[in-house]
N, C-alpha and C positions, 0 to 999 in steps of 0.2 A: 503494497501500499502507500502509495506516496501524497504526503502532505504537503500543502499551499505554499508551507513555510518554505519545501524544499526543490519549491520550482520556480520556474527565472520569475524574475517582479514583474507583472504587469504596467503598462505605458501610463494609460489610462485605467484603471483598478475600475470604475463605474460602470465601465461596457462590460466586464468580468471575461474569463478565458474560454467563451464561445466565440465571441466576436473577435478576441483576439487571437486564437486557431483555426477562425474560418480568413483572416487577412493571410497570417501565415504559409495558408493553403496559395491564395491569391498568389500572393507573392510567388510561389514555385511555380506556375501556369504560363507555359511558354508562347503559349500563341495568343499575339494580345486582342485581339479582339475577345476571345475568352475573359481573357483577364481583364476587358472592362466590362463585359456584362456581369463577371462576380462583382465584379468592386458597385455598380449599381443595386447591386440585390446584399449586398452588405449594408450598404446605407437606408436600403428599406427597411431590415432588420433594425438596423439600429433609431430608426425612427419607430418600427413598432413597441418597442425596447422603453424607448421614452416621449410617448405622444406627448406632452408636455410642450416636449420643443417645439415645434410645429407653431406654438405661443409667440415664438420669440420672433425678432426683425432678424432676415434675413438667416434664418433655420437652418436651409437647404446648404450654403458657404460656410457656418460652423462645423455641420457633417462631414464632408467632403475635409475640409480644413484638419478635424479629430481623424476620418481617415488615414490622411496622412502622415499624420500623427505618431498613430497604432502601427505604421508600418514603414517607422523611421526613416521619412522620408525614400526609401526603394524602392515604391509603389509607381513602375511607367504603367504609367495609364494618360488618358485625353483626361483632363479635371475641367467637370464644365466653368470652375472659378478659377481665378488667381492660387492658388495656395499660399497662406501664411511661410511666410521663412523661420528657419529654427533660429533665424538672429536675430525677428525683432520677437521674439518669445524669451530670447535671454537674455535680452539688453533693458539695458536701465534707464530711467525714462531719463532727460537731461531733469536739474534742478532749475526750480522755478528759481526768478526773479524778485525779490519782496522790492517793494517801495519804500527806499530809506529816507521819507520826509521828517522836516522836526514839525511836530506835534505839537501847539500851542498849549491847548486844555487836549491830552491826554483821554478820557473819559468822554470826551465827545467826540472822539475817532476823526479818523482824516475823511471821511467822506462830509464832516457836517463843515468844516472848512470850506472845503470845495463849495458847498450849499452855498456860506454864508458870501462868500468872492461873488458869487453871482445876483446875489437877492441885494447885497450893495450898491452893482448897477446898476438891478431892477429901476426903472420911471415909477415915481407917486401915483398910488389909485389904490383900486380893491384890492386886484389880487395879489399887489406885495402888503399888504397888509394881511391878506387873509396867509400867503406864505409863513410872513412874520412868525404870524398867532400857531400855523403848525410849528413849527421851527422849534416857537418861545414852548411848547408841551415836549416835542422830542427831546429838546437838549435840560427839560426838566427830570424826566424820565430816565433819561443818559443818568444825570446825577442824580438820581435815588441809586439805579442799580449797580450803579460805582460806589456808594457810600449812605448810607442811610442817614447815617449819625450827620451828616453834614446837606442834606441836602437845604435848598433853603432860594426863595422863590426870586429875593434878592440878588443874590449870586445870578443866577441866571438872566436875572434884565441887567448886569455890570454886564456878564458875558457878552451876549449879545450885543449889543452895545460897543462892545469893544474891538470886536470882531468887524461892524462892518463901520466901523471908524467913526462911530456916534448918528451916522445916517438915518440907521433902523435900529427905532423903540419899539419898548413893550408900551401900549398908553398902561393910563395907571389904576383905569378905572377895567385894564383884563381879567378874567377871571381862567384863573389858569386850571389844568384838567387835573384832576386825582389820579395820583401812582398809586394806592393801594386797589379803587376798585375800576379805574379808566371812565368814570361817568364826574361829568364838571359839579361841582359842591354845589348843592342848592336846589340839583335836578331833581328828577322824582326818581329815578332810579337809585340814586344815593340816601332821601330820605328811606325809601323804602324799605331800602339795606340796615338802617340805624334806627324804624321801629323794631326788626327782628329780635 
């Protein structure tokens, strides 16, 4: 009796030894057209063994790639797709370049600073006021997430004014959104929550 631990290691264990043996037999077929037909039959069996693969986009290409891998790229047939190369599988991705820009207030982040530069150059009007109030609430939430103890609406007002060089300011009568439940203080939703 031979145990699996004594057998040759499988290349793709998810297909089992039966598929691996079929591929090994296919490799030994000398007639190219017969080998092509055998490869198509193996693909059909691989599809029936794993029917969920049909839900994936471009599943046929993946199956042909896996057939090439199972044969250690030794199977000489006419592949319907360009098969992935072994060096593409083993190659490491190139390291990502991270933006190394200086951020004035790290808890607001780089995108907030970019947005503030655009807000600073916007013309006066209702759209600018709306965006200023949205940014004020976003900054309040960012400050709250960063450190709940230092969360202060006055700091948000100061920081927004500082970012825009005083061109955009939060009005004195502006009501910040609550950071605990996302509702404005005094709104019906926040009153209901307090009653419970």
